[in-house]
C-alpha positions as CSV (number, residue, x, y, z in Angstrom):
1,M,12.1,-13.2,-11.0
2,S,14.4,-10.8,-9.0
3,K,13.3,-9.1,-6.0
4,R,13.4,-5.1,-5.9
5,I,13.1,-2.6,-3.2
6,A,10.0,-0.5,-3.4
7,T,7.8,2.2,-1.7
8,M,4.3,2.4,-1.9
9,S,2.2,5.3,-0.6
10,I,-1.5,4.8,0.1
11,F,-3.9,7.6,0.4
12,V,-7.1,6.6,2.1
13,E,-10.2,9.1,2.1
14,N,-12.9,6.2,2.6
15,R,-12.3,5.1,6.2
16,E,-15.1,2.2,5.2
17,S,-11.9,0.7,3.1
18,I,-9.5,0.6,5.9
19,A,-10.7,-3.2,7.0
20,S,-10.1,-4.2,3.2
21,I,-6.9,-2.6,3.1
22,N,-5.6,-4.3,6.2
23,K,-6.9,-7.7,4.8
24,I,-4.9,-7.1,1.6
25,L,-1.8,-6.1,3.4
26,M,-1.9,-9.2,5.6
27,D,-2.1,-11.4,2.4
28,F,1.2,-9.5,1.2
29,S,2.9,-9.3,4.8
30,E,5.7,-11.5,3.5
31,E,6.8,-8.7,1.0
32,I,6.4,-5.7,3.6
33,I,9.8,-4.8,5.3
34,S,8.1,-1.9,7.2
35,R,4.7,0.1,7.5
36,M,4.1,3.3,8.9
37,G,0.4,4.7,8.9
38,I,-0.8,8.1,9.9
39,P,-4.2,9.8,9.8
40,Y,-4.2,13.4,8.9
41,R,-7.4,14.5,10.6
42,E,-7.3,17.9,9.2
43,A,-7.2,16.9,5.7
44,G,-9.5,14.1,6.3
45,I,-7.4,11.5,4.9
46,S,-5.0,8.6,6.4
47,V,-1.8,7.8,4.6
48,I,0.2,4.3,4.6
49,V,3.5,4.2,3.6
50,L,5.1,0.6,2.9
51,I,8.7,-0.6,2.0
52,L,8.7,-3.8,0.2
53,E,11.1,-6.2,-1.1
54,T,9.4,-8.2,-3.7
55,D,9.2,-8.7,-7.5
56,N,7.2,-6.5,-10.1
57,D,4.4,-8.7,-10.3
58,K,3.5,-8.8,-6.7
59,I,4.3,-4.8,-6.4
60,G,1.6,-4.6,-9.3
61,A,-0.8,-7.0,-7.5
62,L,-0.6,-5.4,-4.3
63,S,-0.9,-2.0,-5.9
64,G,-3.9,-2.8,-8.1
65,K,-5.9,-4.4,-5.3
66,I,-5.6,-1.8,-2.9
67,G,-6.0,0.9,-5.6
68,N,-9.3,-0.6,-6.7
69,L,-10.8,0.2,-3.5
70,K,-13.5,2.9,-3.1
71,G,-11.6,6.3,-1.9
72,V,-8.3,5.0,-1.9
73,S,-5.2,5.7,-4.4
74,V,-1.7,4.3,-4.5
75,K,1.7,5.5,-5.9
76,T,4.7,3.3,-5.9
77,A,8.3,3.9,-6.7
78,A,11.0,1.1,-7.4
79,K,14.8,1.1,-7.1
80,K,16.2,0.1,-10.4
């Protein structure tokens, strides 16, 4: 399967999910080109932005695992 460049934005409202997010990201570390995390205390959320290079299956798997965590939402965009 061909690799694509994608971005993934992760919005964390439940700080208790951060350890689980970090474990999942370690499992997918080979696909991650860049990671930036910003705590936005005034809004009560943290935002993590990833740049990935991988296939559609792994993008979907990563998005699904993280998106199933309590208080976490995920948005992805991929280059065609």
